[in-house]
C-alpha positions in Angstrom: -1.1 0.9 -90.5 1.7 2.9 -89.0 1.1 1.8 -85.4 1.1 -1.9 -86.3 4.4 -1.3 -88.2 5.9 0.6 -85.2 5.0 -2.2 -82.8 7.3 -4.6 -84.8 10.3 -2.5 -83.9 9.6 -1.1 -80.5 7.5 -2.3 -77.5 6.4 1.3 -76.7 5.4 4.2 -78.9 6.4 7.7 -77.9 4.3 10.6 -79.3 6.1 14.0 -79.2 4.1 17.3 -79.4 5.0 21.0 -78.7 2.3 21.8 -76.2 -0.1 23.8 -78.4 -3.8 22.8 -78.9 -3.2 21.2 -82.3 -0.3 19.1 -80.9 -2.4 18.1 -77.9 -5.3 17.0 -80.2 -2.9 15.0 -82.3 -1.5 13.3 -79.2 -5.0 12.3 -78.0 -5.8 10.9 -81.4 -2.6 8.8 -81.3 -3.5 7.5 -77.8 -6.9 6.4 -79.2 -5.3 4.6 -82.1 -2.7 2.9 -79.9 -5.5 1.7 -77.5 -7.3 0.2 -80.5 -4.1 -1.5 -81.6 -3.0 -2.9 -78.3 0.1 -0.7 -78.3 1.8 0.9 -75.3 2.0 4.7 -75.6 3.8 7.5 -73.9 3.5 11.2 -74.6 6.4 13.6 -74.6 5.8 17.3 -74.3 8.4 19.4 -76.1 9.1 23.1 -75.6 6.7 25.3 -77.6 7.6 25.7 -81.2 10.0 22.7 -81.3 9.3 19.4 -83.0 11.6 16.3 -82.4 13.9 17.2 -85.4 14.4 20.8 -84.3 14.9 19.8 -80.6 17.6 17.3 -81.6 19.4 19.9 -83.6 19.2 22.4 -80.8 19.9 20.2 -77.8 21.4 17.0 -79.1 20.5 13.3 -78.8 21.4 12.8 -75.2 19.0 15.5 -73.9 16.3 14.2 -76.1 16.7 10.6 -74.8 16.6 12.0 -71.2 13.4 13.7 -72.1 11.9 10.5 -73.5 12.5 8.9 -70.1 10.2 11.5 -68.6 7.4 10.8 -71.1 3.8 10.5 -69.6 1.9 7.2 -70.0 -0.9 7.5 -72.5 -3.6 6.9 -69.9 -2.2 9.6 -67.5 -2.1 12.1 -70.4 -5.7 11.3 -71.3 -6.9 11.7 -67.7 -4.9 14.9 -67.2 -6.4 16.3 -70.5 -9.9 15.5 -69.4 -9.4 17.0 -65.9 -8.3 20.3 -67.4 -11.6 20.5 -69.3 -13.9 20.1 -66.2 -14.3 20.7 -62.5 -13.7 17.5 -60.7 -15.4 18.9 -57.5 -18.7 18.9 -59.4 -20.1 15.4 -59.3 -21.9 15.6 -62.6 -18.7 16.8 -64.4 -16.6 14.1 -62.7 -19.1 11.4 -63.9 -18.9 12.9 -67.4 -15.0 12.7 -67.3 -15.3 9.1 -66.3 -17.6 8.3 -69.2 -15.3 10.1 -71.7 -12.3 8.2 -70.4 -14.2 4.9 -70.7 -15.0 5.7 -74.3 -11.3 5.5 -75.0 -10.4 2.6 -72.7 -13.0 0.3 -74.0 -11.3 0.3 -77.4 -8.4 -1.8 -75.9 -8.7 -5.4 -77.1 -7.5 -6.8 -73.8 -9.7 -7.3 -70.8 -6.8 -7.4 -68.3 -5.4 -4.1 -69.5 -8.9 -2.6 -69.4 -9.5 -3.8 -65.9 -6.1 -2.3 -64.8 -6.9 1.0 -66.5 -10.3 1.2 -64.8 -8.6 0.8 -61.5 -6.0 3.5 -62.3 -8.8 5.8 -63.5 -10.8 5.3 -60.3 -7.7 6.3 -58.3 -7.0 9.4 -60.4 -10.6 10.6 -60.2 -10.9 9.6 -56.5 -13.9 7.4 -57.3 -14.5 4.0 -55.8 -13.8 1.3 -58.4 -17.3 -0.2 -58.0 -18.9 3.2 -58.5 -16.8 3.8 -61.6 -17.9 0.5 -63.1 -21.5 1.5 -62.4 -21.0 4.8 -64.2 -19.4 2.9 -67.1 -22.4 0.6 -67.5 -24.8 3.6 -67.8 -22.8 4.8 -70.8 -24.0 2.0 -73.1 -25.4 3.0 -76.5 -28.9 2.0 -77.6 -27.4 -0.6 -79.9 -25.3 -2.1 -77.1 -28.4 -2.2 -74.9 -30.3 -4.0 -77.6 -27.4 -6.6 -77.9 -27.3 -7.0 -74.2 -31.1 -7.6 -73.9 -30.8 -10.7 -76.1 -28.2 -12.5 -74.1 -28.9 -15.3 -71.6 -26.9 -15.7 -68.4 -25.6 -19.0 -69.7 -24.3 -17.3 -72.8 -22.4 -14.7 -70.8 -21.0 -17.1 -68.3 -19.8 -19.6 -70.9 -18.1 -16.7 -72.8 -16.3 -15.6 -69.6 -15.0 -19.2 -69.0 -13.9 -19.8 -72.6 -11.9 -16.5 -72.8 -10.6 -16.1 -69.3 -10.1 -19.7 -68.0 -7.3 -21.1 -70.1 -7.3 -24.4 -68.1 -11.0 -25.2 -68.4 -11.6 -24.0 -72.0 -9.6 -26.8 -73.8 -11.9 -29.4 -72.2 -15.0 -27.6 -73.3 -14.2 -26.6 -76.9 -14.2 -30.2 -78.2 -17.8 -30.6 -76.9 -19.0 -27.5 -78.8 -20.7 -27.4 -82.2 -21.8 -24.3 -84.1 -25.4 -25.6 -84.2 -25.4 -25.5 -80.3 -25.7 -21.7 -80.6 -27.9 -21.4 -83.7 -30.6 -18.7 -83.5 -28.9 -17.2 -80.3 -27.6 -13.6 -80.2 -24.2 -14.9 -79.2 -24.0 -17.3 -82.3 -21.4 -15.1 -84.1 -19.1 -15.0 -81.1 -19.2 -18.7 -80.3 -18.7 -19.6 -84.0 -15.6 -17.3 -84.0 -14.3 -19.0 -80.8 -14.8 -22.5 -82.3 -12.9 -21.3 -85.5 -10.0 -19.9 -83.3 -9.8 -23.2 -81.4 -9.6 -25.2 -84.6 -6.9 -22.9 -86.0 -4.9 -23.3 -82.8 -5.2 -19.6 -81.9 -5.7 -18.0 -78.5 -9.3 -17.2 -77.6 -9.1 -13.5 -76.7 -10.6 -10.2 -77.6 -7.8 -9.3 -79.9 -8.4 -12.4 -82.1 -12.2 -12.1 -81.9 -12.0 -8.5 -83.0 -11.0 -9.7 -86.5 -14.0 -12.0 -86.8 -17.1 -10.3 -85.2 -19.0 -7.0 -85.3 -17.7 -4.1 -83.2 -21.0 -3.9 -81.3 -20.4 -7.5 -80.1 -16.8 -6.7 -79.2 -18.0 -3.8 -77.0 -20.5 -6.0 -75.2 -18.1 -8.9 -74.8 -15.6 -6.5 -73.2 -18.3 -5.6 -70.7 -19.1 -9.2 -69.9 -15.4 -9.9 -69.2 -15.3 -7.0 -66.8 -18.0 -8.5 -64.6 -16.5 -10.1 -61.5 -17.4 -13.8 -61.2 -16.3 -16.7 -59.0 -13.8 -19.3 -60.3 -15.2 -21.6 -62.9 -15.1 -25.4 -63.2 -15.5 -27.7 -66.2 -18.8 -28.9 -64.8 -20.2 -25.3 -64.8 -19.0 -24.6 -68.3 -20.6 -27.8 -69.6 -23.8 -27.0 -67.8 -23.9 -23.6 -69.6 -23.2 -25.4 -72.9 -26.0 -27.9 -72.4 -28.4 -25.1 -71.4 -27.6 -23.2 -74.6 -27.8 -26.4 -76.7 -31.3 -27.0 -75.4 -32.3 -23.3 -76.0 -31.0 -23.5 -79.5 -33.0 -26.7 -80.1 -36.1 -25.1 -78.7 -35.6 -22.0 -80.9 -35.2 -24.2 -84.0 -38.3 -26.2 -83.0 -40.4 -23.0 -82.6 -39.1 -21.7 -85.9 -40.0 -25.0 -87.6 -43.5 -24.9 -86.1 -44.0 -21.3 -87.4 -42.9 -22.4 -90.9 -45.3 -25.3 -90.9 -48.1 -23.1 -89.7 -47.3 -20.6 -92.5 -47.4 -23.2 -95.2 -50.7 -24.6 -93.8 -52.3 -21.2 -93.9 -51.3 -20.9 -97.6 -53.0 -24.2 -98.2 
């Protein structure tokens, strides 16, 4: 992967394009890929008809380096591109812009960056941040809604604590067992978190992305965006014990159904 390779040598990727439609489309694709790969990106607009090589030959390295300093942050370029396609004074079009920008932002495997980008987007679109978050929630796919419908509040809250509270989480993980989440919708996420803890890796979206389905990553990102009060070890353990009991109840119901099925067969 070119982006992963580039990140090894530079903290920020600069995409150059000459201002035509094809170049703009390529820059937007690059932004999308960088968001997915947790890479910082800037966009450099070159004079029409010039690529980086021809610009260097014509103007020299110093001018090109000065131009790089004026590169546009990827999010700003994305927002500007969206604004040029619609009329921000029309509420329906503004809402659609917000949804389209969210479709790109949500690819970022870092809830802190996502939250910051949502704030910047709300400022650029002149939308209250709370309103923007409401618009975002309306943009869930049917599959995401289905996933969401199967989660209990205790599941959501425990996930928030384990991923966001680095002080509380180490005291909770040793109490967790994979069977505590058996037959729950969140089972794959908690299983992955337990594995990460045992491997000594950080419990974050970036690491989880390698272990769970993309639909679960999308929903987990939304959970982490919800504002909650500060957590305690007691609250985390309460959530865990609630889920443990739910899992036991689910297994008991499943066993009863199996027994009834065999009895019907005689």
